DSSP file (Angstrom, degrees, kcal/mol; ACC not computed):
  #  RESIDUE AA STRUCTURE BP1 BP2  ACC     N-H-->O    O-->H-N    N-H-->O    O-->H-N    TCO  KAPPA ALPHA  PHI   PSI    X-CA   Y-CA   Z-CA
    1    1 A X              0   0    0      0, 0.0     2,-0.3     0, 0.0     0, 0.0   0.000 360.0 360.0 360.0 134.7    0.0    0.0    0.0
    2    2 A X        -     0   0    0      1,-0.0     2,-0.3     2,-0.0     0, 0.0  -0.593 360.0-150.1 -79.0 142.2    1.3    3.4   -0.9
    3    3 A X        -     0   0    0     -2,-0.3     2,-0.4     2,-0.0    -1,-0.0  -0.824   4.6-151.1-114.7 156.7    1.3    6.0    1.9
    4    4 A X        -     0   0    0     -2,-0.3     2,-0.5     2,-0.0    -2,-0.0  -0.981  10.7-142.1-125.1 136.0    1.0    9.7    1.9
    5    5 A X        +     0   0    0     -2,-0.4     2,-0.3     2,-0.0    -2,-0.0  -0.866  27.3 167.5-101.8 130.8    2.5   12.1    4.4
    6    6 A X        -     0   0    0     -2,-0.5     2,-0.6     2,-0.0    -2,-0.0  -0.928  34.3-119.6-134.7 160.3    0.6   15.1    5.6
    7    7 A X        -     0   0    0     -2,-0.3     2,-0.5     2,-0.0    -2,-0.0  -0.906  29.7-179.0-103.5 126.2    0.9   17.6    8.3
    8    8 A X        -     0   0    0     -2,-0.6     5,-0.1     3,-0.0    19,-0.0  -0.990  30.9-117.6-124.2 124.5   -2.0   17.7   10.8
    9    9 A X    >>  -     0   0    0     -2,-0.5     3,-1.8     1,-0.2     4,-0.7  -0.364  20.6-126.9 -60.4 137.6   -2.1   20.2   13.6
   10   10 A X  H 3> S+     0   0    0      1,-0.3     4,-2.0     2,-0.2     3,-0.4   0.805 107.2  70.5 -54.0 -30.7   -2.1   18.4   17.0
   11   11 A X  H 3> S+     0   0    0      1,-0.2     4,-3.0     2,-0.2    -1,-0.3   0.824  88.9  62.0 -58.9 -32.5   -5.1   20.6   17.9
   12   12 A X  H <> S+     0   0    0     -3,-1.8     4,-1.6     1,-0.2    -1,-0.2   0.934 107.1  43.5 -59.6 -46.2   -7.2   18.5   15.3
   13   13 A X  H  <>S+     0   0    0     -4,-0.7     5,-3.1    -3,-0.4     4,-0.3   0.886 113.1  51.8 -67.7 -38.1   -6.6   15.4   17.3
   14   14 A X  H ><5S+     0   0    0     -4,-2.0     3,-1.4     1,-0.2    -2,-0.2   0.929 109.9  48.7 -63.2 -44.9   -7.2   17.2   20.6
   15   15 A X  H 3<5S+     0   0    0     -4,-3.0    -1,-0.2     1,-0.3    -2,-0.2   0.817 109.8  52.8 -64.6 -30.0  -10.5   18.5   19.3
   16   16 A X  T 3<5S-     0   0    0     -4,-1.6    -1,-0.3    -5,-0.2    -2,-0.2   0.473 116.7-116.7 -82.6  -2.0  -11.5   15.0   18.1
   17   17 A X  T < 5S+     0   0    0     -3,-1.4     2,-0.8    -4,-0.3    -3,-0.2   0.773  73.6 133.5  73.4  25.9  -10.8   13.7   21.6
   18   18 A X      < +     0   0    0     -5,-3.1    -1,-0.2     1,-0.2    -2,-0.1  -0.809  10.6 147.9-113.3  89.8   -7.9   11.5   20.3
   19   19 A X        +     0   0    0     -2,-0.8     2,-0.3    -5,-0.1    -1,-0.2   0.576  54.7  67.4 -99.1 -11.9   -5.0   12.0   22.7
   20   20 A X  S    S+     0   0    0     -3,-0.2     2,-0.1     2,-0.1     0, 0.0  -0.819  77.7  35.7-114.4 151.8   -3.4    8.6   22.4
   21   21 A X  S    S-     0   0    0     -2,-0.3     2,-0.1     4,-0.1    -3,-0.0  -0.233  91.4 -47.0 102.2 170.4   -1.7    6.7   19.6
   22   22 A X     >  -     0   0    0      1,-0.1     4,-2.6    -2,-0.1     5,-0.2  -0.377  49.1-119.4 -72.9 154.1    0.5    7.7   16.7
   23   23 A X  H  > S+     0   0    0      1,-0.2     4,-2.5     2,-0.2     5,-0.2   0.905 115.6  51.8 -58.9 -41.6   -0.4   10.7   14.6
   24   24 A X  H  > S+     0   0    0      1,-0.2     4,-2.4     2,-0.2    -1,-0.2   0.920 111.1  46.8 -62.5 -45.0   -0.6    8.4   11.5
   25   25 A X  H  > S+     0   0    0      2,-0.2     4,-2.1     1,-0.2    -2,-0.2   0.895 112.4  49.2 -65.1 -41.0   -2.9    6.0   13.3
   26   26 A X  H  X S+     0   0    0     -4,-2.6     4,-2.1     2,-0.2    -2,-0.2   0.918 112.6  47.5 -66.1 -42.4   -5.2    8.8   14.6
   27   27 A X  H  X S+     0   0    0     -4,-2.5     4,-2.5    -5,-0.2     5,-0.2   0.904 110.4  52.7 -64.7 -41.2   -5.4   10.4   11.2
   28   28 A X  H  X S+     0   0    0     -4,-2.4     4,-2.7    -5,-0.2     5,-0.2   0.903 108.8  50.1 -61.9 -41.6   -6.2    7.1    9.5
   29   29 A X  H  X S+     0   0    0     -4,-2.1     4,-2.3    21,-0.2    -1,-0.2   0.920 111.9  47.4 -63.7 -43.6   -9.0    6.4   12.0
   30   30 A X  H  X S+     0   0    0     -4,-2.1     4,-1.9     2,-0.2    -2,-0.2   0.912 114.7  45.9 -65.2 -41.7  -10.6    9.8   11.4
   31   31 A X  H  X S+     0   0    0     -4,-2.5     4,-2.3     2,-0.2    -2,-0.2   0.915 113.1  49.3 -67.6 -42.4  -10.3    9.5    7.6
   32   32 A X  H  X S+     0   0    0     -4,-2.7     4,-2.4    -5,-0.2    -2,-0.2   0.891 109.1  53.8 -63.1 -39.1  -11.7    5.9    7.6
   33   33 A X  H  X S+     0   0    0     -4,-2.3     4,-2.9    -5,-0.2    -1,-0.2   0.916 109.2  47.7 -61.6 -43.3  -14.6    7.1    9.8
   34   34 A X  H  X S+     0   0    0     -4,-1.9     4,-2.2     2,-0.2     6,-0.2   0.903 110.9  50.7 -66.8 -40.3  -15.5    9.8    7.4
   35   35 A X  H  <>S+     0   0    0     -4,-2.3     5,-2.4     2,-0.2     6,-0.9   0.907 113.8  46.0 -62.0 -40.6  -15.3    7.4    4.4
   36   36 A X  H ><5S+     0   0    0     -4,-2.4     3,-1.4     3,-0.2    -2,-0.2   0.921 110.0  53.3 -66.8 -44.6  -17.6    5.0    6.3
   37   37 A X  H 3<5S+     0   0    0     -4,-2.9    -2,-0.2     1,-0.3    -1,-0.2   0.881 109.4  49.4 -57.9 -39.6  -20.0    7.9    7.3
   38   38 A X  T 3<5S-     0   0    0     -4,-2.2    -1,-0.3    -5,-0.2    -2,-0.2   0.534 115.0-118.0 -78.3  -6.4  -20.3    8.8    3.7
   39   39 A X  T < 5S+     0   0    0     -3,-1.4    -3,-0.2    -4,-0.3    -2,-0.1   0.685  79.6 124.1  78.1  17.9  -21.0    5.2    2.7
   40   40 A X  S   <S+     0   0    0     -5,-2.4     2,-0.3    -6,-0.2    -4,-0.2   0.733  74.4  27.0 -83.1 -23.5  -17.9    5.0    0.5
   41   41 A X  S    S-     0   0    0     -6,-0.9    -2,-0.2    -9,-0.1    -1,-0.1  -0.956  83.9-111.2-136.1 156.3  -16.5    2.0    2.3
   42   42 A X     >  -     0   0    0     -2,-0.3     4,-2.6     1,-0.1     5,-0.2  -0.243  36.8-102.4 -76.4 170.7  -17.9   -0.9    4.3
   43   43 A X  H  > S+     0   0    0      2,-0.2     4,-2.3     1,-0.2     5,-0.2   0.935 123.2  48.0 -59.0 -47.9  -17.6   -1.4    8.0
   44   44 A X  H  > S+     0   0    0      1,-0.2     4,-2.1     2,-0.2    -1,-0.2   0.901 112.7  47.4 -62.3 -42.0  -14.9   -4.0    7.5
   45   45 A X  H  > S+     0   0    0      2,-0.2     4,-2.8     1,-0.2    -1,-0.2   0.899 110.4  52.7 -67.5 -39.8  -13.0   -2.0    5.0
   46   46 A X  H  X S+     0   0    0     -4,-2.6     4,-2.2     2,-0.2    -2,-0.2   0.919 109.7  48.6 -61.3 -43.6  -13.1    1.1    7.3
   47   47 A X  H  X>S+     0   0    0     -4,-2.3     5,-2.2     2,-0.2     4,-1.0   0.911 111.4  50.5 -61.9 -42.0  -11.7   -0.9   10.1
   48   48 A X  H ><5S+     0   0    0     -4,-2.1     3,-0.7     1,-0.2    -2,-0.2   0.928 111.2  47.4 -61.9 -45.5   -9.0   -2.3    7.9
   49   49 A X  H 3<5S+     0   0    0     -4,-2.8    -1,-0.2     1,-0.2    -2,-0.2   0.849 111.9  51.1 -64.0 -33.9   -8.1    1.3    6.7
   50   50 A X  H 3<5S-     0   0    0     -4,-2.2    -1,-0.2    -5,-0.2   -21,-0.2   0.639 110.4-124.8 -78.1 -14.4   -8.0    2.4   10.3
   51   51 A X  T <<5S+     0   0    0     -4,-1.0     2,-0.3    -3,-0.7    -3,-0.2   0.787  74.1 103.7  76.2  27.4   -5.8   -0.4   11.3
   52   52 A X  S   <S-     0   0    0     -5,-2.2    -1,-0.3    -6,-0.2    -2,-0.2  -0.857  76.7 -86.0-134.2 168.9   -8.1   -1.7   14.0
   53   53 A X     >  -     0   0    0     -2,-0.3     4,-2.5     1,-0.1     5,-0.2  -0.268  39.2-111.1 -71.4 162.5  -10.5   -4.6   14.5
   54   54 A X  H  > S+     0   0    0      1,-0.2     4,-2.6     2,-0.2     5,-0.2   0.910 120.3  52.7 -59.0 -42.3  -14.1   -4.3   13.3
   55   55 A X  H  > S+     0   0    0      1,-0.2     4,-2.1     2,-0.2    -1,-0.2   0.913 109.7  47.7 -61.3 -43.3  -15.2   -4.4   17.0
   56   56 A X  H  > S+     0   0    0      1,-0.2     4,-2.6     2,-0.2    -1,-0.2   0.891 112.0  50.0 -64.7 -38.9  -12.9   -1.5   17.8
   57   57 A X  H  X S+     0   0    0     -4,-2.5     4,-3.0     2,-0.2     5,-0.2   0.886 107.8  53.5 -68.1 -37.3  -14.1    0.5   14.8
   58   58 A X  H  X S+     0   0    0     -4,-2.6     4,-2.4     2,-0.2    -2,-0.2   0.924 112.0  45.0 -61.0 -43.7  -17.7   -0.1   15.8
   59   59 A X  H  X S+     0   0    0     -4,-2.1     4,-2.4     2,-0.2    -2,-0.2   0.916 112.9  51.3 -65.0 -43.1  -16.9    1.3   19.2
   60   60 A X  H  X S+     0   0    0     -4,-2.6     4,-0.9     1,-0.2    -2,-0.2   0.923 113.5  44.0 -59.2 -46.7  -14.9    4.2   17.7
   61   61 A X  H  <>S+     0   0    0     -4,-3.0     5,-2.7     1,-0.2     3,-0.3   0.874 111.5  53.3 -70.0 -36.3  -17.8    5.1   15.4
   62   62 A X  H ><5S+     0   0    0     -4,-2.4     3,-1.7     1,-0.2    -1,-0.2   0.898 104.2  56.4 -64.3 -39.2  -20.4    4.7   18.2
   63   63 A X  H 3<5S+     0   0    0     -4,-2.4    -1,-0.2     1,-0.3    -2,-0.2   0.807 111.5  43.8 -60.0 -29.0  -18.4    7.1   20.3
   64   64 A X  T 3<5S-     0   0    0     -4,-0.9    -1,-0.3    -3,-0.3    -2,-0.2   0.208 117.1-115.0-103.2  13.7  -18.7    9.6   17.5
   65   65 A X  T < 5 +     0   0    0     -3,-1.7     2,-0.6     1,-0.2    -3,-0.2   0.845  61.6 152.0  56.9  41.3  -22.4    8.9   16.9
   66   66 A X      < -     0   0    0     -5,-2.7    -1,-0.2    -8,-0.1    -2,-0.1  -0.907  43.2-128.1-100.6 118.6  -21.9    7.5   13.4
   67   67 A X        -     0   0    0     -2,-0.6    -5,-0.0     1,-0.1    -1,-0.0  -0.249  10.1-127.2 -66.1 155.8  -24.6    4.9   12.6
   68   68 A X        -     0   0    0      2,-0.1   -25,-0.2     1,-0.0     3,-0.1   0.456  32.5-125.1 -84.5  -1.2  -23.6    1.5   11.3
   69   69 A X        +     0   0    0      1,-0.2     2,-0.8   -26,-0.0   -26,-0.1   0.889  46.8 168.5  59.4  40.4  -25.8    1.5    8.2
   70   70 A X        -     0   0    0      4,-0.1    -1,-0.2     3,-0.0     2,-0.1  -0.782  15.8-165.0 -89.4 111.8  -27.4   -1.7    9.2
   71   71 A X     >  -     0   0    0     -2,-0.8     4,-2.0    -3,-0.1     5,-0.1  -0.374  35.9-105.9 -96.5 171.1  -30.4   -2.2    6.9
   72   72 A X  H  > S+     0   0    0      1,-0.2     4,-2.3     2,-0.2     5,-0.1   0.851 123.4  55.4 -61.4 -34.9  -33.4   -4.4    6.9
   73   73 A X  H  > S+     0   0    0      2,-0.2     4,-2.4     1,-0.2    -1,-0.2   0.900 105.2  51.7 -65.2 -40.5  -31.8   -6.4    4.1
   74   74 A X  H  > S+     0   0    0      2,-0.2     4,-2.5     1,-0.2    -2,-0.2   0.913 110.0  49.8 -60.7 -42.6  -28.7   -6.9    6.3
   75   75 A X  H  X S+     0   0    0     -4,-2.0     4,-2.6     2,-0.2    -2,-0.2   0.914 109.6  50.5 -62.6 -43.9  -31.0   -8.2    9.1
   76   76 A X  H  X S+     0   0    0     -4,-2.3     4,-2.3     1,-0.2    -1,-0.2   0.907 111.5  48.3 -61.4 -42.1  -32.7  -10.6    6.7
   77   77 A X  H  X S+     0   0    0     -4,-2.4     4,-2.3     2,-0.2    -1,-0.2   0.907 111.5  49.7 -65.0 -41.3  -29.4  -11.9    5.5
   78   78 A X  H  X S+     0   0    0     -4,-2.5     4,-2.5     2,-0.2    -2,-0.2   0.898 111.2  49.3 -64.6 -40.3  -28.2  -12.3    9.1
   79   79 A X  H  X S+     0   0    0     -4,-2.6     4,-2.5     2,-0.2    -2,-0.2   0.906 110.9  49.9 -65.0 -41.3  -31.4  -14.2   10.1
   80   80 A X  H  X S+     0   0    0     -4,-2.3     4,-2.5     2,-0.2    -2,-0.2   0.907 112.0  48.0 -63.3 -41.9  -31.0  -16.5    7.1
   81   81 A X  H  X S+     0   0    0     -4,-2.3     4,-2.2     2,-0.2    -2,-0.2   0.924 111.8  49.4 -64.7 -44.1  -27.4  -17.2    8.0
   82   82 A X  H  <>S+     0   0    0     -4,-2.5     5,-3.1     2,-0.2     4,-0.3   0.900 112.5  47.9 -62.1 -40.8  -28.4  -17.9   11.6
   83   83 A X  H ><5S+     0   0    0     -4,-2.5     3,-1.0     3,-0.2    -2,-0.2   0.919 111.0  50.8 -65.5 -43.0  -31.2  -20.2   10.5
   84   84 A X  H 3<5S+     0   0    0     -4,-2.5    -2,-0.2     1,-0.3    -1,-0.2   0.869 114.9  43.2 -61.6 -37.4  -28.9  -22.0    8.1
   85   85 A X  T 3<5S-     0   0    0     -4,-2.2    -1,-0.3    -5,-0.2    -2,-0.2   0.438 111.7-124.2 -87.4  -0.9  -26.3  -22.5   10.9
   86   86 A X  T < 5       0   0    0     -3,-1.0    -3,-0.2    -4,-0.3    -4,-0.1   0.908 360.0 360.0  57.2  46.5  -29.1  -23.4   13.3
   87   87 A X      <       0   0    0     -5,-3.1    -4,-0.2    -6,-0.1    -1,-0.1   0.414 360.0 360.0 -94.5 360.0  -28.1  -20.7   15.8
């Protein structure tokens, strides 16, 4: 993967409530969150771009009041899978 270096004022991270972690990691999480919020990437892809697990990304997005885009179709698919697996 190609990387890009940018300068981000520390104040941006402070305002976002992100005081821990590397600057690169914090910036990646914020950018991945925005891509997810806009519907440009899936939950799994956003977590991958952020460099964290799906569960961690779900918590991160919930903290920032970003909905998970879980649709009625997603629920139907999950129910079908659960039935198929006899869960």
